[in-house]
C-alpha positions as CSV (number, residue, x, y, z in Angstrom):
1,M,0.0,0.1,0.0
2,A,1.3,3.3,-1.0
3,F,2.0,6.1,1.3
4,F,0.5,9.3,0.6
5,G,0.4,11.4,3.6
6,F,-1.3,14.6,4.1
7,K,-0.5,18.4,3.4
8,H,0.2,20.9,6.2
9,G,0.2,20.0,9.8
10,V,3.2,20.6,12.3
11,H,6.0,19.0,14.1
12,P,5.7,19.7,18.0
13,P,8.5,18.3,20.2
14,E,7.2,14.7,21.0
15,E,8.1,14.3,24.6
16,K,7.2,10.9,24.7
17,G,10.6,9.7,26.1
18,L,9.4,10.3,29.7
19,T,6.9,7.2,29.3
20,S,7.4,5.3,26.2
21,G,9.7,2.8,27.6
22,L,7.8,2.2,30.9
23,P,5.6,-0.9,31.1
24,I,2.0,-0.5,31.9
25,R,1.1,-1.0,35.6
26,R,-2.2,-1.3,37.4
27,M,-3.2,1.6,40.0
28,P,-4.6,0.4,43.4
29,Y,-8.4,1.3,44.0
30,P,-8.7,4.7,45.8
31,D,-11.0,5.4,48.6
32,E,-13.7,7.1,46.3
33,I,-14.6,7.0,42.7
34,V,-16.8,9.3,40.9
35,L,-18.9,8.5,37.8
36,P,-20.4,11.3,36.0
37,L,-23.3,10.2,33.8
38,R,-22.0,12.2,30.8
39,Q,-18.9,10.5,29.7
40,H,-19.3,9.8,26.0
41,A,-20.7,11.7,22.7
42,G,-24.5,11.4,22.7
43,K,-27.0,11.3,25.4
44,P,-25.8,10.9,29.1
45,A,-26.7,7.7,30.8
46,T,-29.8,7.7,33.1
47,L,-29.4,7.0,36.8
48,C,-30.3,3.6,37.8
49,V,-29.1,3.3,41.6
50,K,-29.7,5.3,44.6
51,V,-27.9,6.4,47.7
52,G,-27.2,3.4,50.0
53,D,-27.0,0.7,47.2
54,Y,-24.2,-1.6,47.3
55,V,-22.8,-2.2,43.9
56,E,-20.1,-4.9,42.7
57,R,-17.5,-3.9,40.3
58,G,-19.0,-3.9,36.9
59,D,-22.6,-3.1,38.1
60,P,-24.5,-0.6,36.0
61,V,-25.0,2.7,37.8
62,G,-26.1,4.3,34.6
63,L,-28.2,2.9,31.8
64,A,-28.2,3.8,28.1
65,D,-30.6,6.5,27.1
66,G,-31.5,5.4,23.5
67,Y,-29.1,4.3,20.9
68,M,-26.7,7.0,20.8
69,S,-25.6,6.5,24.5
70,V,-23.9,3.8,26.5
71,P,-24.2,2.6,30.2
72,I,-21.9,3.5,33.0
73,H,-20.6,0.9,35.1
74,A,-19.2,0.7,38.7
75,S,-15.4,0.3,38.5
76,A,-15.3,-1.0,42.1
77,A,-17.0,-2.5,44.7
78,G,-18.5,-0.1,47.2
79,T,-21.6,1.8,48.6
80,V,-23.2,4.8,46.5
81,S,-22.4,7.4,49.0
82,A,-24.2,10.4,47.2
83,I,-25.5,11.4,43.9
84,G,-25.3,15.0,42.5
85,L,-23.5,17.5,40.6
86,W,-19.6,17.1,40.5
87,P,-16.7,18.5,38.8
88,H,-16.3,17.3,35.3
89,P,-12.8,17.2,33.6
90,D,-14.4,19.7,30.8
91,G,-14.7,22.1,33.5
92,S,-18.3,22.1,33.9
93,Y,-20.6,20.1,36.5
94,A,-22.1,16.8,35.8
95,Q,-24.7,14.7,37.4
96,S,-22.6,11.9,39.0
97,V,-22.5,9.0,41.2
98,R,-20.0,8.9,44.1
99,I,-19.0,5.4,45.5
100,A,-17.2,4.8,48.7
101,V,-14.9,1.9,47.9
102,D,-15.3,-1.2,50.0
103,K,-11.6,-1.6,51.0
104,Y,-12.1,-5.2,52.0
105,A,-13.8,-6.3,48.6
106,L,-12.1,-8.9,46.5
107,Q,-13.0,-6.4,43.4
108,A,-14.0,-9.3,41.4
109,A,-17.0,-8.7,39.2
110,R,-20.1,-10.7,39.3
111,P,-19.9,-14.0,37.1
112,R,-20.9,-12.9,33.4
113,M,-21.7,-15.3,30.7
114,V,-18.7,-14.3,28.4
115,P,-20.5,-14.3,24.8
116,Q,-18.9,-16.7,22.1
117,W,-18.8,-13.7,19.7
118,A,-18.3,-15.8,16.3
119,G,-21.8,-17.4,17.1
120,L,-23.6,-14.2,17.6
121,S,-25.4,-12.4,14.9
122,V,-24.1,-8.8,14.0
123,E,-27.0,-7.3,15.8
124,Q,-26.0,-9.2,18.9
125,V,-22.3,-8.3,18.6
126,I,-23.2,-4.6,18.3
127,K,-25.7,-4.8,21.5
128,A,-22.8,-6.7,23.5
129,V,-20.6,-3.7,22.8
130,Q,-23.2,-1.2,23.7
131,D,-24.1,-2.9,26.9
132,A,-20.3,-3.2,27.6
133,G,-20.3,0.9,27.4
134,V,-17.5,0.6,25.1
135,V,-16.7,4.1,23.5
136,G,-13.8,5.4,21.6
137,L,-10.5,5.6,23.8
138,G,-8.7,8.2,21.7
139,G,-10.4,11.2,23.3
140,A,-13.7,11.6,21.6
141,A,-15.3,8.8,23.3
142,F,-17.9,8.2,20.6
143,P,-20.1,5.0,21.0
144,T,-18.2,2.2,19.4
145,H,-21.5,0.4,18.5
146,V,-22.6,3.0,16.3
147,K,-19.5,2.8,14.4
148,L,-20.2,-0.9,14.1
149,A,-23.6,-0.2,12.4
150,P,-23.1,2.2,9.6
151,P,-26.0,3.5,7.6
152,K,-27.3,0.8,4.9
153,D,-26.7,3.1,1.9
154,Y,-22.9,3.3,2.5
155,R,-20.5,0.6,1.6
156,V,-17.7,0.0,4.1
157,H,-14.5,-1.8,2.3
158,T,-11.8,-0.6,4.6
159,L,-11.2,-0.7,8.4
160,I,-8.5,1.8,9.5
161,I,-7.1,1.4,13.1
162,N,-5.7,4.4,14.5
163,G,-2.5,3.9,16.0
164,A,-0.7,7.1,15.3
165,E,-1.0,8.8,18.7
166,C,0.6,11.8,17.4
167,E,-0.3,14.0,20.3
168,P,2.9,14.9,22.2
169,Y,3.7,13.1,25.6
170,L,1.0,10.5,25.3
171,T,2.0,6.8,25.0
172,S,-1.1,4.9,26.1
173,D,-1.8,3.6,22.5
174,H,1.8,3.1,22.2
175,R,2.3,0.6,25.2
176,T,-1.2,-1.1,24.4
177,M,0.4,-2.2,21.0
178,V,3.5,-3.2,22.4
179,E,2.2,-5.0,25.5
180,F,-1.1,-6.4,24.0
181,P,-1.0,-6.8,20.5
182,E,-2.8,-9.9,20.5
183,R,-6.0,-8.0,22.1
184,V,-5.5,-5.3,19.0
185,H,-5.7,-8.0,16.5
186,F,-8.7,-9.7,18.4
187,G,-10.6,-6.5,18.5
188,C,-9.9,-6.1,14.6
189,R,-10.9,-9.6,14.0
190,V,-14.4,-8.7,15.6
191,M,-14.8,-5.4,14.0
192,M,-14.0,-6.7,10.4
193,H,-16.6,-9.5,11.0
194,T,-19.4,-7.1,12.1
195,L,-18.7,-4.5,9.4
196,G,-18.3,-7.3,6.6
197,V,-15.1,-5.9,5.4
198,K,-12.2,-7.8,4.2
199,K,-9.3,-5.3,4.6
200,A,-7.9,-3.7,7.7
201,V,-5.0,-1.2,7.9
202,I,-3.3,-0.4,11.1
203,G,-1.4,3.0,10.9
204,V,1.2,3.5,13.4
205,E,3.8,6.3,13.2
206,K,7.6,5.4,12.8
207,N,8.6,6.7,16.3
208,K,7.1,3.6,17.8
209,P,9.1,0.7,16.0
210,D,8.6,-1.6,18.9
211,A,5.0,-1.2,18.4
212,I,5.1,-1.9,14.9
213,A,7.4,-5.1,15.4
214,A,4.6,-6.2,18.0
215,L,1.7,-6.3,15.7
216,E,3.8,-7.5,12.8
217,R,4.7,-10.3,15.0
218,T,1.4,-11.1,16.2
219,R,-0.5,-10.2,12.9
220,P,-3.1,-13.0,11.9
221,T,-2.5,-15.1,8.8
222,D,-6.1,-15.6,7.7
223,L,-7.0,-11.9,7.6
224,D,-5.8,-9.2,5.4
225,V,-4.4,-6.9,7.7
226,T,-1.4,-4.3,6.8
227,I,0.4,-2.8,9.4
228,L,1.5,0.4,7.9
229,P,4.5,2.8,9.3
230,M,3.8,6.5,8.6
231,T,5.7,9.5,8.7
232,V,5.7,11.3,11.9
233,K,3.6,14.3,11.7
234,Y,0.9,16.1,13.8
235,P,-2.3,15.8,13.7
236,Q,-2.1,12.5,11.8
237,G,-4.1,10.7,14.3
238,A,-7.2,13.0,13.4
239,E,-9.7,10.7,11.7
240,K,-10.0,12.4,8.3
241,M,-5.9,13.2,8.3
242,L,-5.4,9.4,8.9
243,I,-7.7,8.5,6.1
244,H,-5.9,10.6,3.7
245,A,-2.4,9.5,4.9
246,V,-3.4,5.9,4.4
247,T,-5.6,5.8,1.5
248,G,-4.8,9.2,-0.4
249,V,-8.7,9.7,-0.4
250,E,-10.0,13.0,1.1
251,V,-13.2,12.9,3.1
252,P,-15.5,15.6,1.7
253,S,-16.3,18.6,4.0
254,G,-19.3,18.1,6.1
255,K,-19.1,14.2,5.4
256,L,-18.1,11.3,7.5
257,P,-15.6,8.5,6.9
258,V,-18.1,6.0,5.7
259,S,-18.9,8.3,2.7
260,V,-15.7,7.1,1.1
261,G,-16.2,3.4,2.5
262,V,-14.0,3.6,5.5
263,V,-14.2,3.3,9.6
264,V,-11.7,4.5,11.8
265,Q,-11.3,3.0,15.2
266,N,-8.7,3.6,17.8
267,V,-6.3,0.7,19.2
268,G,-7.5,1.2,22.7
269,S,-11.0,0.7,21.7
270,L,-10.2,-2.5,20.0
271,A,-8.4,-3.9,22.9
272,A,-11.4,-2.9,25.0
273,I,-13.8,-4.8,22.5
274,A,-11.4,-7.8,22.7
275,E,-11.8,-7.7,26.5
276,V,-15.5,-7.7,26.3
277,F,-15.5,-10.8,24.5
278,D,-12.7,-12.3,26.2
279,T,-13.7,-11.7,29.9
280,G,-17.2,-10.5,29.8
281,L,-16.2,-7.4,31.6
282,P,-17.8,-4.1,30.6
283,L,-15.4,-0.9,30.3
284,L,-14.5,-0.2,33.9
285,E,-10.7,1.0,33.3
286,R,-8.4,2.4,30.7
287,I,-4.8,2.9,30.3
288,V,-3.9,6.5,31.1
289,T,-0.5,8.2,30.4
290,V,0.5,10.4,33.6
291,T,3.5,12.3,32.3
292,G,5.1,15.9,32.1
293,H,8.1,17.5,33.6
294,G,6.3,18.7,36.3
295,L,5.2,15.3,37.6
296,S,7.5,13.4,40.1
297,R,7.1,9.9,38.8
298,P,5.7,9.6,35.2
299,A,3.9,6.3,34.5
300,N,1.5,4.5,32.1
301,L,-1.3,3.2,34.5
302,I,-4.5,1.1,34.2
303,V,-6.7,3.3,36.2
304,P,-10.3,2.6,37.4
305,V,-12.7,5.0,35.5
306,G,-14.0,7.4,38.3
307,T,-10.6,7.9,39.8
308,K,-10.0,11.7,41.1
309,M,-7.1,13.5,39.4
310,K,-5.8,14.4,42.8
311,D,-5.6,10.6,43.7
312,L,-3.9,9.8,40.4
313,L,-1.4,12.6,40.7
314,A,-0.4,11.5,44.3
315,Y,0.0,7.8,43.3
316,C,2.9,9.3,40.8
317,D,4.2,10.8,43.9
318,G,2.8,14.3,43.3
319,V,3.8,17.0,41.3
320,T,7.2,19.1,41.4
321,P,7.7,22.5,43.0
322,N,7.9,24.2,39.3
323,A,4.6,22.4,38.3
324,A,2.4,25.3,36.7
325,E,-0.7,23.5,35.0
326,V,-2.3,20.1,34.6
327,I,-3.5,19.3,31.1
328,I,-6.3,16.6,30.5
329,G,-5.4,14.9,27.3
330,G,-2.2,16.2,25.4
331,P,-0.9,19.7,24.9
332,M,-2.0,20.3,21.6
333,M,-5.9,19.3,21.9
334,G,-6.4,18.9,25.6
335,Q,-7.4,21.5,28.0
336,A,-6.3,23.0,31.4
337,L,-7.9,21.2,34.5
338,A,-9.9,23.4,36.5
339,N,-10.4,21.0,39.7
340,L,-8.5,18.1,40.8
341,E,-11.5,16.6,42.1
342,A,-12.5,15.9,38.5
343,P,-12.4,12.3,37.7
344,V,-10.7,10.1,35.1
345,I,-13.6,9.4,32.4
346,K,-13.7,6.9,29.6
347,G,-12.1,9.5,27.2
348,T,-9.2,10.6,29.5
349,T,-6.1,9.5,27.4
350,G,-3.7,11.3,29.6
351,V,-2.7,13.8,32.3
352,V,0.1,15.9,31.5
353,V,1.8,18.3,34.3
354,L,3.5,21.4,32.8
355,T,6.2,23.3,34.4
356,S,6.2,27.0,34.6
357,D,8.8,27.1,32.0
358,E,6.6,25.2,29.4
359,V,3.5,27.3,29.8
360,R,3.3,30.1,27.2
361,A,3.1,33.5,28.3
362,D,-0.2,35.3,28.5
363,A,0.5,38.3,26.4
364,V,-1.4,38.2,23.0
365,Y,-0.1,40.5,20.2
366,P,-1.9,41.8,17.2
367,C,-1.9,39.5,14.2
368,I,1.0,40.1,11.9
369,H,-0.6,38.5,8.9
370,C,2.5,36.2,8.5
371,G,0.4,33.2,7.2
372,R,1.9,30.5,9.2
373,C,-1.6,29.5,10.6
374,L,-2.7,29.0,7.1
375,E,0.5,26.8,6.2
376,A,-0.2,24.7,9.3
377,C,-3.9,24.2,9.1
378,P,-4.4,20.5,8.0
379,V,-8.0,21.3,6.6
380,F,-6.9,24.4,4.6
381,L,-8.9,27.0,6.5
382,N,-7.9,30.5,7.2
383,P,-7.5,30.7,11.1
384,S,-6.4,34.1,11.0
385,W,-9.8,35.4,9.5
386,L,-11.9,33.0,11.5
387,G,-10.1,34.4,14.6
388,D,-11.0,38.2,13.8
389,L,-14.7,36.9,13.2
390,A,-14.5,35.2,16.5
391,R,-13.6,38.1,18.5
392,V,-16.4,40.2,17.3
393,K,-18.8,37.1,17.6
394,R,-19.7,37.2,13.8
395,F,-20.5,33.4,14.1
396,D,-22.8,33.5,11.0
397,E,-19.7,34.4,8.9
398,M,-17.5,32.0,10.7
399,T,-20.1,29.4,9.6
400,E,-19.8,30.6,6.0
401,N,-15.9,30.2,6.2
402,H,-16.5,26.4,7.2
403,L,-15.8,26.6,11.1
404,A,-17.5,23.1,11.3
405,D,-14.4,21.7,9.4
406,C,-12.1,22.8,12.1
407,M,-11.2,19.9,14.3
408,L,-9.4,22.1,17.0
409,C,-6.3,20.3,16.4
410,G,-4.4,23.5,17.8
411,S,-1.9,23.6,15.0
412,C,-2.7,27.4,14.4
413,S,-2.4,28.4,17.9
414,Y,0.9,26.4,18.0
415,V,2.7,28.3,15.1
416,C,1.2,31.9,15.8
417,P,4.2,34.2,16.8
418,S,1.6,36.5,18.3
419,N,0.4,33.9,20.9
420,I,-3.2,34.3,19.6
421,P,-5.4,31.4,21.0
422,L,-6.9,30.5,17.8
423,S,-8.0,27.2,18.6
424,Q,-9.5,28.4,21.9
425,L,-11.6,31.1,20.2
426,F,-13.0,28.5,17.6
427,Q,-13.9,26.1,20.3
428,A,-15.7,28.9,22.0
429,S,-17.3,29.7,18.9
430,K,-18.4,26.4,18.2
431,A,-20.0,26.1,21.9
432,A,-21.9,29.3,21.1
433,L,-23.3,28.0,18.0
434,R,-24.3,24.7,19.8
435,R,-26.3,26.9,22.2
436,N,-27.8,29.0,19.8
437,P,-27.7,27.3,16.3
438,T,-29.9,29.9,14.6
439,V,-27.0,32.4,15.3
440,G,-24.7,30.7,12.8
441,A,-27.7,30.4,10.0
442,A,-26.9,31.7,6.6
């Protein structure tokens, strides 16, 4: 398969050496876990427990509210101590279930029938994935079962597995491919069968040679699966960029990957699917990269969903004296954490602690019209012009200039010599349009 790549993009410092060679370890259960009912794209889960209930590990605390929703499960055995609003990683407050962890429990999930996926119908596989609460673990947390059931009027011919992990600092996908390549291939097998596709490509950037070798070593001989080493560039892990890099085909503006016959899934999500059909367990925990020069002991950890950020950082021996900011996700697309009481959720790929030397100065200068943001934007927008429109809240004109195509990758903000927070302006504009869609109506 030829490599086509994609135009524009940037090359930020990778900073992956802090954790890329560290094996995945399991974090002990904290004293309390907090489970927001809003952890995925789509409708939040609906509450199904009450204060005082005792739940075992893997019991549902929230049920899927319709098709575009997934349930939330208790990641540890304990007693529901409170239900109410709690700080969410996105800076808001969300209805959440607080569980006082039973320190004497074995933390063994209730016995569950492990479904033999090969004997299930496509519909049964999709339902099993939804019931397990599996979502995209690359950050967007899109319900995985929805990707397994593309619209009937689209023909999917290729499954692309996203192992690029182009975001600086983060190495959870890298370590998953190195340590659990069999799970990745098992999940790939399930997805190929369910989608009815004959070809799959696992795209991995060349800065992960051990992951490429592990996937090649365990590659199934009865499936058409290609391990594709890709040139390192950000944001190659973005869905549309990855499709263009792997196939040379551009997804049209406003269209989904299925419009060009492709479904994209993250390697972590594949491993989660494999665990569902291997153990019967729902999505209770995830691998999180906890890293940064402002952290005492960086690590790749298996973390129970619902673990508070303060407990996660404390397990890594806390922050250094010059720590200045905690980022949820990577430094390019992540956001600063407002409250350390906020919990790890299903979409938490990493936690990065930046030092005062790494945090950019707050001073913002006028645009000098250098054009660097145009050269960096991977979807060929004009970030400078969109930024001018955002500052005066001319959202209708932003819509006309294709704001919807912006994926908030942060490339424009990264290269701007005037320190203009372009990506943040676009994120705020998108939020304003979601609150009042008529503002951007042409």
